[in-house]
C-alpha positions in Angstrom: 107.9 106.3 108.7 105.6 103.5 109.5 106.5 99.8 109.8 104.1 97.0 108.8 104.9 93.7 110.5 103.8 90.1 109.8 105.0 86.9 111.3 104.6 83.2 110.6 104.4 80.8 113.6 103.7 77.2 114.5 101.4 78.2 117.3 98.9 80.8 118.3 99.6 81.3 122.0 101.5 84.1 123.6 104.8 82.2 123.4 104.3 80.7 120.0 107.5 79.9 118.1 108.1 82.3 115.3 109.3 80.8 112.0 109.5 84.0 110.0 109.4 87.7 110.6 108.6 90.0 107.6 108.4 93.8 107.8 108.4 96.8 105.5 108.8 100.5 106.2 106.4 102.8 104.4 105.1 106.4 104.5 101.6 107.7 104.3 102.8 110.8 102.6 104.1 109.0 99.5 100.7 108.0 98.2 99.9 104.4 97.4 102.9 102.4 96.2 102.6 99.2 94.2 103.6 96.0 96.0 106.4 95.4 93.6 107.7 98.9 94.3 107.9 98.2 98.0 109.6 94.9 97.4 112.3 96.6 95.3 113.3 98.9 98.2 115.6 96.4 99.8 116.7 98.7 102.6 113.0 99.1 103.6 112.3 95.4 103.8 113.1 93.0 106.6 112.9 89.3 106.1 114.2 86.6 108.5 113.6 82.9 108.9 114.3 81.6 112.5 115.8 78.4 113.7 113.9 76.6 116.4 114.5 78.0 119.9 113.8 76.9 123.5 111.0 78.3 125.5 108.6 78.7 122.6 105.5 76.6 122.0 103.6 75.1 119.0 100.2 73.6 118.7 98.4 71.0 116.7 96.2 73.4 114.9 99.0 75.5 113.6 101.0 72.4 112.5 97.9 71.1 110.7 97.6 74.5 108.9 101.1 74.2 107.6 100.6 70.6 106.5 97.8 71.7 104.2 98.8 71.6 100.5 97.5 75.2 100.2 100.4 76.4 102.2 103.0 74.4 100.3 104.4 77.4 98.3 104.8 79.6 101.3 106.4 76.8 103.3 108.8 76.0 100.5 109.9 79.7 100.3 110.5 79.8 104.0 112.5 76.6 103.9 114.7 78.0 101.1 115.7 81.0 103.2 118.9 81.1 105.2 117.8 80.5 108.8 119.3 82.3 111.8 119.1 82.0 115.5 116.4 83.9 117.4 118.8 86.3 119.1 120.4 87.3 115.8 117.0 87.8 114.2 115.8 90.0 117.0 119.0 92.0 117.0 118.6 92.7 113.3 114.9 93.5 113.7 115.8 96.0 116.5 118.3 97.7 114.1 115.6 97.8 111.4 113.1 99.4 113.7 115.7 101.9 115.0 116.5 102.9 111.4 112.9 103.5 110.2 110.5 103.9 113.2 111.7 107.0 115.0 109.6 108.5 117.8 106.6 109.4 115.7 106.3 106.3 113.6 103.9 103.5 114.2 104.1 99.7 114.3 101.3 98.2 112.3 100.0 94.6 112.1 96.8 92.7 111.3 96.3 92.5 114.2 98.9 93.8 116.7 97.3 91.5 119.3 98.8 88.6 117.5 101.9 89.6 115.5 103.3 92.3 117.8 102.3 90.5 121.0 104.2 87.4 120.0 107.3 89.3 119.0 107.1 91.2 122.3 106.9 88.0 124.2 109.8 86.5 122.3 112.0 89.5 123.2 111.0 89.0 126.8 111.8 85.3 126.6 115.3 86.2 125.4 115.7 88.8 128.2 115.8 91.9 125.9 113.5 94.9 125.3 111.4 95.3 122.2 112.2 98.4 120.1 108.9 100.2 120.2 106.5 101.7 122.8 103.1 100.4 123.6 101.4 103.5 122.2 103.1 103.0 118.8 101.1 99.8 118.1 98.3 100.3 115.5 95.8 97.9 113.9 95.4 97.7 110.2 92.0 96.0 110.6 90.6 99.0 112.4 91.9 101.3 109.7 90.4 99.1 106.9 87.1 99.0 108.8 86.9 102.8 109.0 87.7 103.2 105.3 85.0 100.7 104.3 82.3 102.0 106.7 82.2 105.6 105.4 80.2 105.5 102.2 81.5 108.8 100.9 85.1 107.6 101.1 84.5 105.3 98.2 87.4 103.1 99.3 88.5 100.3 96.9 90.8 97.5 98.0 94.0 97.7 95.8 94.6 94.8 93.4 98.0 93.4 94.1 97.7 90.2 92.0 100.3 91.4 89.5 103.0 91.3 92.2 102.5 87.5 92.5 102.7 87.7 96.3 102.7 84.4 98.2 100.1 84.2 100.9 101.5 83.4 104.4 105.0 84.3 103.4 105.6 87.0 106.0 107.4 89.6 103.9 104.8 89.4 101.1 101.9 89.6 103.6 103.6 92.7 105.2 104.0 94.4 101.8 100.4 93.7 100.8 99.2 95.1 104.2 101.3 98.2 103.8 99.7 98.9 100.4 96.2 98.4 102.0 97.2 100.8 104.8 98.4 103.5 102.4 95.2 103.2 100.3 92.8 103.3 103.3 94.7 106.3 104.8 94.6 108.2 101.5 90.9 107.6 101.1 90.1 108.8 104.6 92.4 111.8 104.3 90.8 112.8 101.0 87.3 112.5 102.5 88.4 114.7 105.5 89.9 117.4 103.2 86.8 117.6 101.0 84.3 118.2 103.7 83.1 121.8 103.7 83.0 122.1 107.5 83.5 120.1 110.6 80.6 118.0 111.7 78.8 119.2 114.8 76.4 117.3 117.0 72.8 118.5 117.6 72.1 119.5 121.2 69.0 117.6 122.3 66.3 120.0 123.5 67.9 123.1 121.9 65.7 125.8 120.5 65.2 126.1 116.7 68.1 127.9 115.1 70.5 126.9 117.9 71.3 123.4 116.7 74.7 124.5 115.4 75.6 126.5 118.5 78.8 125.6 120.2 78.2 123.8 123.5 78.9 125.8 126.7 82.2 125.1 128.3 
């Protein structure tokens, strides 16, 4: 299984204070699920709102972002949630990752350099280890870029409007991103299967008729 992660913060630095962690476990082999289908799988969804904690930072830019009326719905949803301490939230997130990630799973974010980095630093701040390895971190933006750049893939971004997801509400963002990841992966996989043969580079300076020859070892 894969895990898509999204966080909301009141800062953008390495030690930014997390206000919400949202995550959803998904599988590339199950096709492309609708957003509402993922949200109905309660055991595969993680959603935690965090109480303020020491050692974390916030910045004026992030606070201005949350003061914008455009974020009022997401902010109201976060405030309505039961809030827990950072240690309890990280402990539950560790259990969630242990249940779904396994050794071959990947941690996805958009991008990991923000969401996963800040979570890693928060674990370190609390003196505990994060529950994934560095080589399990994968970037949704890269996957989406590849799907969009190959013309023959014919990738279309899924429409999730019917699910009425709230932008910047971490769980909803994670679910939308999981749908995008499944769709992009499926398109790239279909393109790969449909190709008649593997692409080979042309050796510069080769004689006519030898362009497809295998390079010498």
